[in-house]
N, C-alpha and C positions, 0 to 999 in steps of 0.2 A: 313849299315856297322858300326861296332863298333871298337874303338881303343883297340887293345890288348896289344901293346907294343910300347914304345917310348924310343929311345936310340940314342946316338951319335956314337955308335960303329957299323959300317956296317957289321962286322963279325957276330954279334948277330942276326941282321936282316936276314942274309943269313942262319944261322944255324936254326933259328926259322922257316923260310919259308920251309926249307928242312924237318924238323920234321913234320910240319903240312901237307906238301905234302904227306909224307909217311903215314899219317893217313887219307888221302883223304879229307882234309880240305883246301878249297881255301883261300889263303891269298893275300892281295894286299898291296905292300909297297908304301907309299906316302912320299912326300917331299925328294925324292932321288936326285933330281937335284938342291936342295937348295944350294949346295956347290958352284955353280956358283955365287950366290948372296953374299955368305959369304967370297969368296976368297979362297975356298978350305982349310979352317983351321979346319973344323969339329966341330963347336960350336953349330950349329942348329941341333936339333934331327930329326931323321927319325921316321916314325910311321908305324906300321904294323896293317892292318885292316882285320877283318873277318866278315862274315855275322852273323847277330844276332842269327840265329838258331845254329851256330857252336861255339858260344862264350864260353859256359861253357866247352865243350870238348876241345877246343883249349887252354883254361887256364890250364886245367888238364895236357894236353900233355906237355906244356912248363914248368910248375912248377915241374912236375915229372922229367924233364931233367935239372933242376937247373936254369931256366930262370924266373926272376921275372916279373910278368904281372901287368898291370894297373888294378886297381879296379875302377869301376864307381860308 
């Protein structure tokens, strides 16, 4: 799994996941329960992970829809 996206905005994670799902790309959100540790103030980023084989296509899908992806 490779990190595709890191953000503190949960709506971006949901939107990106929906876009990827529409293209048949499996994505896995991690760190979604970190708000329990931070007191629900939203300072710790959540990450969206994809399989290495899908990374290039997933980056294209998100950038085509205005979502900035992480480059490794």
